[in-house]
TORDOLUM-27858 format. One record per residue: residue number from 1; x, y, z of N, C-alpha, C, CB in turn; residue in three letters. Coordinates in steps of 0.02 Angstrom, whole numbers, always signed. Glycine has a CB too. Layout:
(site NUM; (X; Y; Z); (X; Y; Z); (X; Y; Z); (X; Y; Z); Ala)
...
END
This chain:
(site 1; (-2885; -2259; +1419); (-2873; -2310; +1368); (-2810; -2290; +1329); (-2934; -2317; +1321); Met)
(site 2; (-2771; -2339; +1310); (-2709; -2326; +1273); (-2724; -2319; +1199); (-2658; -2384; +1285); Ile)
(site 3; (-2697; -2266; +1169); (-2705; -2254; +1098); (-2649; -2291; +1061); (-2705; -2176; +1081); Asn)
(site 4; (-2662; -2354; +1043); (-2610; -2397; +1015); (-2583; -2372; +948); (-2636; -2467; +1007); Trp)
(site 5; (-2626; -2342; +906); (-2603; -2317; +842); (-2551; -2262; +851); (-2662; -2292; +800); His)
(site 6; (-2564; -2217; +898); (-2517; -2162; +911); (-2452; -2189; +941); (-2549; -2111; +958); Arg)
(site 7; (-2458; -2235; +988); (-2398; -2264; +1019); (-2355; -2300; +968); (-2419; -2312; +1075); Leu)
(site 8; (-2386; -2337; +923); (-2350; -2372; +870); (-2317; -2322; +822); (-2397; -2419; +831); Phe)
(site 9; (-2353; -2268; +807); (-2325; -2216; +764); (-2264; -2183; +795); (-2377; -2163; +748); Gly)
(site 10; (-2266; -2170; +860); (-2208; -2141; +894); (-2149; -2189; +893); (-2226; -2123; +967); Ile)
(site 11; (-2163; -2254; +902); (-2111; -2304; +898); (-2079; -2305; +828); (-2139; -2373; +915); Phe)
(site 12; (-2122; -2303; +776); (-2095; -2303; +708); (-2055; -2240; +692); (-2152; -2311; +658); Leu)
(site 13; (-2078; -2184; +718); (-2041; -2121; +708); (-1971; -2128; +735); (-2077; -2062; +741); Thr)
(site 14; (-1965; -2155; +795); (-1899; -2165; +826); (-1859; -2217; +788); (-1906; -2186; +900); Asp)
(site 15; (-1891; -2271; +767); (-1857; -2325; +732); (-1827; -2302; +665); (-1906; -2383; +719); Tyr)
(site 16; (-1862; -2259; +630); (-1839; -2237; +564); (-1798; -2173; +566); (-1898; -2227; +519); Phe)
(site 17; (-1779; -2151; +625); (-1734; -2093; +631); (-1667; -2110; +597); (-1722; -2073; +706); Thr)
(site 18; (-1639; -2062; +562); (-1576; -2070; +525); (-1581; -2120; +468); (-1521; -2092; +573); Asp)
(site 19; (-1640; -2127; +439); (-1650; -2168; +379); (-1682; -2122; +327); (-1694; -2232; +393); Thr)
(site 20; (-1683; -2144; +264); (-1715; -2102; +213); (-1791; -2101; +218); (-1695; -2125; +144); Pro)
(site 21; (-1820; -2136; +266); (-1893; -2140; +273); (-1918; -2090; +325); (-1913; -2211; +293); Tyr)
(site 22; (-1979; -2067; +314); (-2010; -2022; +363); (-2076; -2053; +384); (-2021; -1951; +333); Thr)
(site 23; (-2095; -2038; +445); (-2158; -2062; +473); (-2199; -2001; +492); (-2147; -2110; +534); Val)
(site 24; (-2261; -1997; +469); (-2305; -1943; +489); (-2360; -1973; +532); (-2335; -1907; +427); Glu)
(site 25; (-2367; -1946; +592); (-2419; -1970; +637); (-2486; -1944; +613); (-2405; -1948; +709); Leu)
(site 26; (-2537; -1983; +627); (-2605; -1963; +610); (-2623; -1900; +650); (-2656; -2021; +624); Glu)
(site 27; (-2650; -1852; +617); (-2667; -1789; +651); (-2732; -1798; +691); (-2674; -1732; +600); Lys)
(site 28; (-2731; -1776; +752); (-2789; -1779; +794); (-2828; -1715; +786); (-2770; -1792; +869); Asp)
(site 29; (-2881; -1717; +747); (-2919; -1657; +731); (-2958; -1631; +792); (-2967; -1670; +675); Leu)
(site 30; (-2967; -1672; +841); (-3005; -1650; +900); (-2965; -1600; +941); (-3024; -1709; +943); Ser)
(site 31; (-2899; -1598; +931); (-2857; -1551; +968); (-2849; -1485; +933); (-2789; -1582; +981); Leu)
(site 32; (-2868; -1482; +869); (-2861; -1421; +831); (-2925; -1379; +836); (-2844; -1436; +758); Gln)
(site 33; (-2916; -1314; +834); (-2974; -1270; +835); (-3011; -1277; +768); (-2953; -1196; +848); Gln)
(site 34; (-3075; -1285; +773); (-3115; -1295; +712); (-3159; -1234; +700); (-3158; -1359; +718); Gln)
(site 35; (-3163; -1215; +637); (-3204; -1159; +617); (-3257; -1184; +569); (-3161; -1103; +585); Phe)
(site 36; (-3317; -1161; +579); (-3372; -1179; +535); (-3395; -1116; +499); (-3430; -1213; +575); Phe)
(site 37; (-3406; -1123; +435); (-3428; -1067; +395); (-3502; -1076; +380); (-3387; -1060; +329); Arg)
(site 38; (-3542; -1029; +402); (-3614; -1033; +392); (-3632; -992; +330); (-3653; -1009; +454); Cys)
(site 39; (-3668; -1022; +285); (-3691; -985; +227); (-3751; -942; +245); (-3709; -1033; +169); Gly)
(site 40; (-3751; -882; +222); (-3807; -837; +237); (-3840; -818; +172); (-3782; -773; +275); His)
(site 41; (-3904; -834; +167); (-3940; -818; +106); (-3987; -760; +120); (-3979; -879; +78); Thr)
(site 42; (-3992; -716; +72); (-4035; -657; +80); (-4103; -668; +49); (-4003; -595; +50); Ala)
END
């Protein structure tokens, strides 16, 4: 399936190159390593 939001963001990043505007793509958290902190009670 095509990720249209990402594709549109890449298009906008290219479109706004050399302008005072910046485009930040949505971060895909599924690709980042995730750490879970477990609380330990005594």
